[in-house]
C-alpha positions in Angstrom: -37.7 50.1 -23.7 -41.0 49.7 -21.9 -42.7 52.7 -20.3 -43.1 52.7 -16.6 -46.6 52.7 -15.4 -48.0 56.0 -14.0 -48.0 56.6 -10.3 -51.3 55.3 -8.8 -53.9 57.7 -7.3 -53.9 57.1 -3.5 -57.3 57.6 -1.7 -57.7 57.3 2.0 -61.1 56.2 3.2 -61.4 57.8 6.6 -63.9 58.7 9.3 -63.1 58.6 13.0 -66.7 57.3 13.7 -67.1 53.6 13.5 -70.0 51.9 11.7 -70.4 54.4 8.9 -69.7 51.9 6.0 -66.0 52.8 5.6 -64.7 49.2 5.2 -67.8 48.2 3.1 -67.0 51.2 0.8 -63.3 50.2 0.6 -64.2 46.6 -0.4 -67.0 47.4 -2.8 -65.5 50.6 -4.4 -62.3 48.7 -5.0 -64.3 45.9 -6.6 -66.3 48.3 -8.7 -63.2 50.2 -9.9 -61.6 46.8 -10.8 -64.8 45.8 -12.6 -64.5 48.8 -14.9 -60.9 48.2 -15.8 -58.8 49.9 -13.0 -56.0 48.0 -11.2 -56.7 48.5 -7.5 -54.8 47.8 -4.3 -56.7 48.0 -1.0 -54.3 48.6 1.9 -56.0 47.5 5.2 -54.8 49.8 8.0 -57.5 48.8 10.4 -56.3 46.4 13.2 -59.8 44.7 13.0 -58.8 43.6 9.5 -62.4 43.6 8.2 -61.4 44.7 4.7 -59.0 41.7 4.4 -61.7 39.3 5.7 -64.3 40.8 3.3 -62.0 40.2 0.4 -61.6 36.6 1.3 -58.2 36.6 3.1 -58.4 34.3 6.1 -56.6 35.4 9.2 -54.4 32.3 9.1 -53.2 33.3 5.6 -51.9 36.7 6.6 -48.3 35.8 6.9 -47.0 39.3 6.2 -49.3 42.3 6.9 -49.4 46.0 6.9 -48.0 45.8 10.4 -44.8 44.2 9.0 -44.7 46.9 6.3 -45.0 49.9 8.7 -42.7 48.4 11.3 -40.1 48.0 8.5 -39.9 44.2 8.5 -41.0 43.8 4.9 -41.8 45.8 1.8 -45.4 46.5 0.7 -45.1 44.3 -2.4 -44.1 41.3 -0.2 -47.4 41.7 1.9 -49.8 42.1 -1.1 -52.1 39.2 -1.8 -54.4 38.3 -4.8 -58.1 38.3 -4.2 -60.9 36.4 -6.0 -61.7 39.7 -7.9 -59.7 40.2 -11.1 -57.5 43.4 -11.0 -58.0 43.7 -7.2 -55.3 43.1 -4.7 -55.1 43.6 -0.9 -52.4 44.3 1.7 -54.0 42.6 4.7 -53.9 43.7 8.3 -53.6 42.0 11.7 -54.3 42.9 15.3 -50.5 43.6 15.6 -51.3 47.0 14.2 -52.7 47.9 17.7 -49.2 48.1 19.1 -47.6 49.9 16.2 -48.2 53.4 17.4 -46.2 52.8 20.6 -43.4 51.1 18.7 -42.8 53.9 16.2 -43.9 56.9 18.3 -40.3 58.1 18.9 -39.3 57.7 15.2 -38.8 60.9 13.2 -40.5 59.3 10.2 -43.5 57.9 12.1 -46.1 59.8 10.0 -44.5 58.9 6.7 -44.0 55.1 6.9 -46.9 54.4 4.5 -45.9 57.1 2.1 -42.4 55.6 1.9 -43.8 52.1 1.5 -46.0 53.2 -1.5 -43.1 55.0 -3.1 -41.0 51.9 -2.8 -43.8 49.8 -4.3 -43.9 52.0 -7.4 -40.2 51.2 -8.0 -40.8 47.4 -7.6 -41.0 44.7 -10.2 -44.5 43.9 -9.0 -45.6 47.5 -9.9 -44.0 47.3 -13.3 -45.9 44.1 -14.0 -49.3 45.1 -12.6 -49.3 48.9 -12.8 -51.8 49.7 -10.0 -53.9 52.7 -11.0 -55.7 53.2 -7.6 -54.6 52.5 -4.0 -57.5 52.6 -1.5 -56.4 52.9 2.2 -59.0 51.6 4.7 -58.3 53.6 7.9 -59.2 52.6 11.5 -62.2 54.4 13.1 -60.0 56.9 15.0 -57.7 59.8 14.2 -54.6 58.0 15.3 -51.1 57.6 13.9 -52.4 54.9 11.4 -54.9 57.4 10.0 -52.2 60.2 9.9 -50.0 57.8 7.9 -52.8 57.2 5.5 -53.5 61.0 5.1 -49.8 61.7 4.7 -49.5 59.1 1.9 -52.7 60.1 0.0 -53.6 62.4 -2.8 -57.2 62.7 -1.5 -59.5 61.6 1.2 -62.9 60.0 0.6 -65.3 60.3 3.6 -68.1 57.8 4.1 -70.8 59.5 6.1 -73.8 57.5 7.5 -77.2 59.1 7.1 -77.9 59.6 10.8 -78.7 62.4 13.1 -75.1 63.3 14.2 -73.5 62.8 10.8 -72.2 66.4 10.4 -71.0 66.6 14.0 -68.0 64.2 13.5 -67.3 65.6 10.0 -66.0 69.0 11.3 -63.4 67.2 13.5 -62.2 65.1 10.5 -62.0 68.2 8.3 -60.0 69.9 10.9 -57.5 67.0 11.0 -57.3 67.0 7.2 -56.4 70.8 7.4 -53.7 70.1 10.0 -52.2 67.3 7.9 -52.3 69.5 4.9 -50.4 72.3 6.7 -47.9 70.1 8.5 -47.3 66.9 6.5 -49.0 66.7 3.0 -49.7 70.0 1.2 -51.3 68.2 -1.8 -54.0 66.5 0.3 -57.6 67.3 -0.9 -61.1 66.2 -0.1 -62.0 63.9 -3.0 -65.6 63.6 -1.8 -68.1 62.6 0.8 -70.2 59.5 0.1 -73.5 59.2 2.0 -74.0 55.6 3.2 -76.8 53.5 4.8 -79.5 55.6 3.2 -83.0 54.4 4.0 -85.6 55.9 1.6 -88.5 55.0 4.0 -86.9 57.1 6.7 -87.5 60.9 6.7 -84.4 61.4 8.8 -82.2 59.9 6.1 -83.6 62.4 3.5 -83.1 65.3 5.9 -79.5 64.3 6.6 -78.8 64.1 2.8 -80.3 67.6 2.4 -78.3 69.0 5.3 -75.0 67.5 4.2 -75.4 68.7 0.6 -76.3 72.2 1.8 -73.3 72.3 4.1 -70.7 70.6 1.9 -72.0 71.4 -1.6 -70.1 69.9 -4.5 -67.9 67.8 -2.1 -70.8 65.4 -1.8 -71.0 62.7 -4.5 -74.3 62.4 -6.3 -74.4 58.7 -5.6 -75.9 57.7 -2.3 -75.3 54.1 -1.0 -78.6 52.6 0.3 -79.0 50.4 3.4 -79.0 47.0 1.8 -79.2 43.5 3.3 -77.1 41.9 0.5 -74.2 44.3 1.3 -74.4 43.3 5.0 -74.4 39.6 4.2 -71.6 39.6 1.7 -68.6 39.9 4.1 -69.6 36.7 6.0 -69.0 34.9 2.7 -65.6 36.6 2.2 -66.9 38.3 -0.9 -67.6 41.9 -2.0 -71.3 42.6 -2.6 -70.6 42.8 -6.3 -69.5 39.2 -6.4 -72.2 38.1 -3.9 -75.1 39.8 -5.7 -74.2 42.1 -8.6 -77.9 43.1 -9.2 -78.7 44.3 -5.7 -79.2 48.0 -5.2 -76.0 48.3 -3.1 -73.8 46.8 -5.8 -75.3 49.0 -8.5 -74.7 52.1 -6.3 -71.0 51.2 -5.8 -70.6 50.8 -9.6 -72.1 54.3 -10.0 -69.8 55.7 -7.3 -66.8 54.2 -9.1 -67.8 55.9 -12.4 -68.4 59.2 -10.5 -64.9 59.0 -8.9 -63.2 58.3 -12.2 -65.1 61.3 -13.7 -63.9 63.5 -10.8 -60.3 62.3 -11.5 -60.6 63.3 -15.1 -61.9 66.8 -14.1 -59.1 67.2 -11.6 -56.5 66.3 -14.2 -58.1 68.7 -16.6 -57.9 71.5 -14.0 -54.3 70.6 -13.2 -53.3 70.7 -16.9 
């Protein structure tokens, strides 16, 4: 009798501020994890669908989407699509997600739709064949019901934080929401880490922000800092992760380091749990 694959680790990439590199991190971290042997599913929960586009899924090819999954019209395994990256899959999103909150607002399970979908996926034939080891949930840039679904379904939250003047200001609001979700919906939710993005070494402000965030958040901040990088910005317009577009660029190399660091943190967490 074949052994069932282990349950995947579910990480939500969340920050209510837009333009912090959240989707870029979902795409490139997913690719980097796949490149070092993990089997990764990216779940696109942002109505803008940029993670889906950045992984090469054209809008016309998104027959079933995360909207259909959360509204109960299909299962998660039915919505999942292959990408051009080996060992990386995506459940794409569409603009239909914009109306989901109103549609399910009165349902008692409205905060747990994604959790139920992921649990059902782990019992599916697809999961037995693939054995996803990581699920990355790309959240919309707001603390709405879609983000609450992601946090309710996740083991940990990964917070991309742009190296800008008001970086810490929005963080406290996000951490407060995480605490509320932990108390009311998902007691196991932890902060996996904070990744500093769009770092510009020529800019004194960037260095000051890094120092301030490390001083405030301590070990929660990953060692890896993602630089501001033209090749990372160009890659989505070609429907490719930066690692496929230009593996040698500083941004791609930073995401590979981040993936290694995340896996090391996972080992440390398992050691502590054991």
